C-alpha positions as CSV (number, residue, x, y, z in Angstrom):
1,X,-28.8,55.5,-17.1
2,X,-25.6,53.5,-17.9
3,X,-25.7,50.3,-20.0
4,X,-22.8,47.4,-20.0
5,X,-22.6,46.0,-23.2
6,X,-21.0,42.1,-23.4
7,X,-20.8,40.7,-26.8
8,X,-21.6,37.0,-26.8
9,X,-21.5,36.1,-30.2
10,X,-21.1,37.9,-33.7
11,X,-18.3,40.1,-35.0
12,X,-18.5,43.0,-37.2
13,X,-20.9,45.0,-35.1
14,X,-20.6,48.6,-33.6
15,X,-22.4,51.1,-31.9
16,X,-22.6,54.7,-32.2
17,X,-23.4,56.7,-29.0
18,X,-23.8,60.7,-29.1
19,X,-21.5,60.5,-32.4
20,X,-18.9,58.3,-30.5
21,X,-18.5,55.0,-32.7
22,X,-17.5,51.8,-30.8
23,X,-16.5,48.4,-32.2
24,X,-18.1,45.2,-30.5
25,X,-15.5,42.3,-29.8
26,X,-16.9,39.3,-28.2
27,X,-15.8,39.0,-24.7
28,X,-15.0,42.5,-24.4
29,X,-17.4,44.6,-22.2
30,X,-18.0,48.5,-22.6
31,X,-20.2,50.7,-20.6
32,X,-21.9,53.7,-22.4
33,X,-24.6,56.1,-21.4
34,X,-27.2,55.1,-23.4
35,X,-29.7,58.2,-22.6
36,X,-27.8,60.0,-25.7
37,X,-29.0,59.2,-28.9
38,X,-27.3,55.7,-30.1
39,X,-27.8,53.4,-33.1
40,X,-26.1,50.0,-33.8
41,X,-24.5,48.6,-37.2
42,X,-23.7,45.1,-38.1
43,X,-21.8,44.1,-41.2
44,X,-20.3,40.8,-40.2
45,X,-22.7,38.6,-42.0
46,X,-23.6,36.6,-38.9
47,X,-27.1,34.9,-38.6
48,X,-27.5,36.9,-35.5
49,X,-25.4,38.6,-32.8
50,X,-25.9,38.1,-29.1
51,X,-25.3,40.6,-26.1
52,X,-25.6,40.6,-22.7
53,X,-27.1,44.2,-21.5
54,X,-27.2,45.3,-18.1
55,X,-28.6,48.8,-17.1
56,X,-27.6,50.6,-14.1
57,X,-28.1,54.1,-12.8
58,X,-25.5,56.7,-13.6
59,X,-23.5,57.7,-10.3
60,X,-24.5,61.1,-10.8
61,X,-28.0,60.8,-10.6
62,X,-29.6,62.2,-7.2
63,X,-31.8,59.8,-5.1
64,X,-34.7,61.9,-6.2
65,X,-34.0,61.7,-10.0
66,X,-33.5,57.9,-9.4
67,X,-36.9,57.6,-7.9
68,X,-38.5,59.4,-10.9
69,X,-36.6,57.3,-13.4
70,X,-38.2,54.3,-11.4
71,X,-41.6,55.7,-11.4
72,X,-41.4,56.4,-15.2
73,X,-39.9,53.0,-16.1
74,X,-42.9,51.2,-14.2
75,X,-45.4,52.7,-15.7
76,X,-43.7,52.3,-19.3
77,X,-43.4,48.5,-18.7
78,X,-47.0,48.4,-17.5
79,X,-48.0,50.2,-20.7
80,X,-46.6,47.8,-22.8
81,X,-47.7,44.7,-20.4
82,X,-44.5,43.6,-18.9
83,X,-44.3,42.9,-15.2
84,X,-43.8,46.0,-13.3
85,X,-41.9,44.5,-10.7
């Protein structure tokens, strides 16, 4: 799974994905593989940060792998009471 991160508000934030650190800057998008261990950090002092997140399939996934992931995510959404659509 790849995720596009587009910071809309808040400076002084970063994400670390698989040991690689990236700072977020408002209006500057970045794409990362968030299937790796990742964490976010904020030291900017803003009341809140706002990000637009867009998940999409990694282009190296096979059709079978995508179907398996879709099945997993539908089940996970149902488990937490979200629409499985």
